[in-house]
C-alpha positions in Angstrom: 61.0 69.6 94.8 61.9 69.6 91.1 60.8 73.1 90.4 62.9 74.3 93.4 65.9 72.4 92.1 65.5 73.9 88.6 65.1 77.3 90.1 68.3 76.9 92.0 70.2 75.7 88.9 68.9 78.6 86.9 69.9 81.0 89.6 73.4 79.5 89.7 73.8 79.7 85.9 72.7 83.3 85.9 75.2 84.2 88.6 78.0 82.5 86.8 77.1 84.2 83.5 77.0 87.6 85.3 80.4 87.0 86.9 81.9 85.8 83.5 80.6 89.0 81.9 82.3 91.2 84.6 85.6 89.4 84.1 85.4 89.9 80.3 84.6 93.6 80.8 87.5 94.0 83.1 89.8 92.4 80.5 88.5 94.8 77.9 89.1 97.7 80.2 92.7 96.5 80.8 93.3 96.5 77.0 91.8 100.0 76.6 94.0 101.3 79.5 97.1 100.1 77.8 96.0 101.5 74.5 95.2 105.0 75.9 98.4 105.3 78.0 100.8 103.9 75.4 99.1 106.0 72.7 99.9 109.3 74.4 102.1 111.4 72.2 104.5 112.8 74.8 103.7 110.9 78.0 103.3 107.4 79.1 105.6 104.4 79.8 109.0 104.6 78.0 109.0 102.2 75.2 112.5 101.1 75.9 111.4 99.8 79.3 108.2 98.3 78.0 110.1 96.2 75.4 112.4 94.9 78.2 109.5 93.8 80.5 109.1 90.1 81.2 105.5 90.5 82.4 102.9 93.2 82.4 100.1 93.7 84.9 97.2 96.1 84.3 94.6 96.8 87.1 91.9 99.0 85.5 89.7 101.1 87.8 86.4 99.9 89.0 83.3 101.4 87.4 81.7 102.6 90.6 83.5 104.1 93.5 87.0 103.9 92.1 89.8 103.0 94.5 91.1 103.9 97.9 94.3 102.0 97.8 94.8 102.1 101.5 93.0 99.0 102.9 91.4 98.2 99.5 92.2 96.0 96.6 92.0 96.0 92.8 91.5 93.3 90.2 93.1 93.0 86.7 95.1 90.9 84.4 98.7 89.9 83.8 100.6 88.5 80.8 104.2 87.2 80.4 106.5 86.8 77.4 106.7 83.3 75.9 110.1 81.9 75.0 108.8 81.4 71.5 107.8 85.0 71.2 104.6 86.9 71.8 102.6 87.0 75.1 100.7 84.5 77.1 96.9 84.6 77.6 95.8 87.0 80.3 95.7 85.7 83.9 93.7 87.2 86.7 95.6 89.1 89.4 94.6 90.9 92.6 96.5 93.7 94.4 95.9 94.3 98.0 97.3 96.0 101.1 97.5 99.4 102.8 99.9 102.3 102.8 100.4 102.6 99.1 101.0 106.3 99.5 98.0 107.2 97.4 94.5 108.3 98.5 92.2 108.7 95.5 88.8 108.7 97.2 86.0 108.1 94.7 88.0 108.9 91.5 88.9 106.2 89.0 92.4 104.9 89.1 94.3 102.7 86.7 97.5 100.8 87.7 100.2 99.4 85.4 103.1 97.3 86.6 106.1 96.1 84.5 107.9 93.0 85.8 111.5 93.6 84.8 113.4 90.6 86.3 113.3 86.9 86.7 112.9 87.4 90.4 109.9 89.5 89.9 108.4 87.0 87.5 109.0 84.2 90.0 107.1 86.3 92.6 104.2 86.7 90.1 104.0 83.0 89.7 103.9 82.4 93.5 100.7 82.1 95.5 101.3 85.6 97.0 104.2 88.0 97.3 104.8 91.4 98.8 106.4 94.3 96.9 109.5 95.5 98.6 110.0 92.2 100.4 110.0 89.2 98.0 110.5 91.6 95.0 111.8 95.2 94.9 109.6 97.9 93.5 110.0 101.5 92.3 108.0 104.3 90.7 108.3 104.1 87.0 109.6 107.1 85.0 107.3 108.9 82.5 108.0 110.1 79.0 108.2 108.4 75.6 111.9 109.2 75.1 113.1 108.8 78.7 116.1 106.6 79.0 115.3 106.1 82.7 118.9 104.9 83.5 118.6 105.5 87.2 119.6 103.2 90.0 116.0 102.7 91.0 114.7 101.6 87.6 117.9 99.6 86.7 117.7 97.5 89.9 113.9 97.3 90.6 112.2 94.0 89.9 108.9 95.8 89.3 108.1 99.3 88.1 104.7 100.8 88.7 102.6 103.7 87.4 99.1 105.0 88.1 96.6 107.2 86.3 93.9 109.2 88.1 91.8 112.2 87.0 93.8 112.3 83.8 97.2 112.5 85.5 99.7 109.7 84.8 102.9 109.2 86.8 105.1 106.8 88.7 103.8 105.3 91.9 105.6 103.4 94.7 103.7 100.3 95.9 106.0 99.2 98.7 104.1 96.9 101.0 101.3 96.0 98.5 100.7 92.4 97.8 100.0 90.6 94.5 98.3 87.2 94.2 96.5 85.2 91.5 92.8 85.7 90.9 91.7 82.2 89.9 88.0 83.1 90.2 88.5 85.6 87.4 90.3 82.9 85.4 87.4 80.5 85.8 85.0 83.2 84.7 87.1 84.1 81.7 87.9 80.7 80.4 84.9 78.7 81.7 87.0 76.2 83.7 89.3 76.0 86.6 92.8 77.1 85.6 95.5 78.7 87.7 97.3 81.9 86.8 100.6 80.1 86.9 99.4 77.6 84.3 98.4 80.6 82.1 101.5 82.7 82.6 103.9 79.8 81.9 102.1 78.9 78.7 100.8 75.5 79.9 97.2 76.6 79.3 96.3 77.6 75.7 92.5 78.1 75.9 91.3 81.3 74.3 89.7 84.1 76.3 86.9 86.3 74.9 88.0 88.6 72.1 90.0 91.5 73.6 92.7 94.1 72.8 94.9 93.4 75.8 97.3 91.0 74.2 97.1 93.0 70.9 98.4 96.1 72.7 101.1 94.1 74.4 102.4 92.9 71.0 102.1 96.4 69.6 104.0 98.2 72.3 106.0 95.5 74.1 107.1 93.6 71.0 106.1 90.1 70.0 109.6 88.5 70.6 111.2 87.5 73.8 113.3 90.2 75.6 117.0 89.7 75.4 
């Protein structure tokens, strides 16, 4: 009996270790995605919008199979501005739903969302919310110097972009749903912690070394948006 119990414990530990490694790798990919897109010389997310964002969500592509947004889901991380300046630790997020208006097939797709309003942030902290219902969404404009003073971007709670096959552009995610990924949080931090606790600054444990928050400070500013 004892050998069987030890074998089961070892198997459970190995499974947990593998899952934690996948979560850390996904966080690394999220940081690299931000770095690549924001580092583009003439394209990318307008810096004026990025500095005004209250929260940022990055869903990097899966390594095998990519996305088919319709009927599928992606996993990534979010971070919100702290009142004292800087950004919170990354919190796991999932995006789900059909009818995103994008069929990618087997290619890799990255998704970035900027939460621009208090309403959008409150939705992010909820157990689940739908873009276009609980919070309005719009395709984000592209271009480093774009002022983006359109009705859609001025009024939207959440702006979204996608990158696939090297092409980067605004994407409408009406009908898609966002919800916390607490399994990813446990894998990343080694304990049970909710995304709400992380994004409101209640949890201060450190994740594995990564570039995600470094890139947020670099391009989004390290002080609270006014």
